[in-house]
C-alpha positions, 0 to 999 in steps of 0.5 A: 077377151074371148079365144077368137080374133081379138086374142090372135092380134095379140101374137105379133107383139113379141117372138116367143123363142130366143136363142138357147144357152145350152144348144145355141139354137133359136128354140128357147121358148120365152113363156114356157121356159124350156128349149124345144130343141135341146130340152134345157129347162125341162130336163138335164139331160139332152133331148134326142128322140129315137127318129133324130139320128136314124138315118144318114146320108148315102155314103156308097153302102147301104148301112143306113142305121147306126 
């Protein structure tokens, strides 16, 4: 089987993500065995990119950074 249309038909059989044991989000990849949200399966530390918590909601002050 090639990498074109016939192989694309196999993508509807099963879901690729399930609920993560560590963060509870539906981001744990079944085949790759790691969570895309918290990094469970790849690292012991919690996955927190620098852009994730940079901005907060506007609360009257212009203190955008933590």
